[in-house]
N, C-alpha and C positions, 0 to 999 in steps of 0.2 A: 413206067410211070414220072411224069410230072412233078414235079413238088409242089407242095401245100401254098397253096397263097393265102389261106386266108392265114396258117401261121407267117407266113413274107412280112404280112401286115401287120402283122400283131408285130412281130419282131422290129418295124419299123416306127410303131406308133412307140416301142417302148425303151429303142435306142437313144441314148442320144444327140441329135442334130447338131453337126463339130461340122469344118470346112475338111477334113481329114477326115469322112466319114463313105465310103459311095458302096453302089452293089454293080453285081458282076455275080453277071450267068456263071457257072463254075462248078462241078459234078455231080450235070443232070438238074444242078439245081439254083437257089441263088442264095451269095452270100454278101454276106457284110464285112468289108472290107475297114479298115484304121489304118493310117497311112498305108495302103497295102498290103497289112499284112492282113490275112481274113480272121476273123471275129470270130464267126456264126454263119447256120447257113441252115435256110429250108430245104431242106434236099433233097432228095431225087427219088432217095429211096425211101422217105417217108423222117419223120424225126424231124431231131436238130443235129445240124453236128455242131460243136463245138472246140476252136483249139483253146488249152489249160495250161497250166504252169506246166512243167517236167515234174516238181514238186510234187509236186497234185497229183496227177495222172491214177497214182496208185491206187489212193484210200477214195478217188472220185468213182474208178471202174466196180469199188466191192459193194457201192446203189445199187437198189434196183432199178431195173429199164438199163442203164449206162451201159456200153461196153465201150471196145475200142472201134475205133473205125476202121476198117479194112477197104484198097485198091489192091488192086494191083494182085490177088493174094496173102498181100499184107499185111501187117497189125505196122498201123500209124505209131508212132510216138504224142504224146501226147495232146493225137486227137482223139475228141468221143464221141459217137454217136449216143444220143438222151430217147429212146420211144415217143413218143406222142400222148402217152396217154402221163409221162412226167409231166409234159411242158403246158398240162390240159388249165391250167388257172395262170394270171397273171402274174403271180408273184413267183410259182415259178421257175416259167418264162425268164421274168425279171433276174432271177438270181442268174442263172443262166448266161443272158446275156451278159452279166456284167463281171461273170468268169471269164467272157471272149476276152471281153474288151478292156476290159482290167488287164490285161497279160498281152495283147497285139499292140498295147499301148506301148511296153514295158517293151517292144521289138523298133529299135532302128525304121525310119522309114526305104521303105523302097524309094526308089529313085524315076522317077516320067520313063518307058523307052521312048 
């Protein structure tokens, strides 16, 4: 399944432009990176992937339409899959983007290879 191009366009419109923001195809979707760290992605499996602060992860997992990201049969700590229903309006999508961007900005930038 290809990622949702409309969702990717909405993310592109809502994410703050900055020199450290980049797009990269990852996990079958389109990821938005801050300083080389993934913040959010339009998932190839539908919906949104969001990288969040590990201290908020358990609380956020209790929300409707939110689940753990699973890769290779393993749950990925502090990576969430948010169903499309939960980001149908721009305010809700913006909230998730802000969470992902805030956490990605708290990490040290990755060095270019």
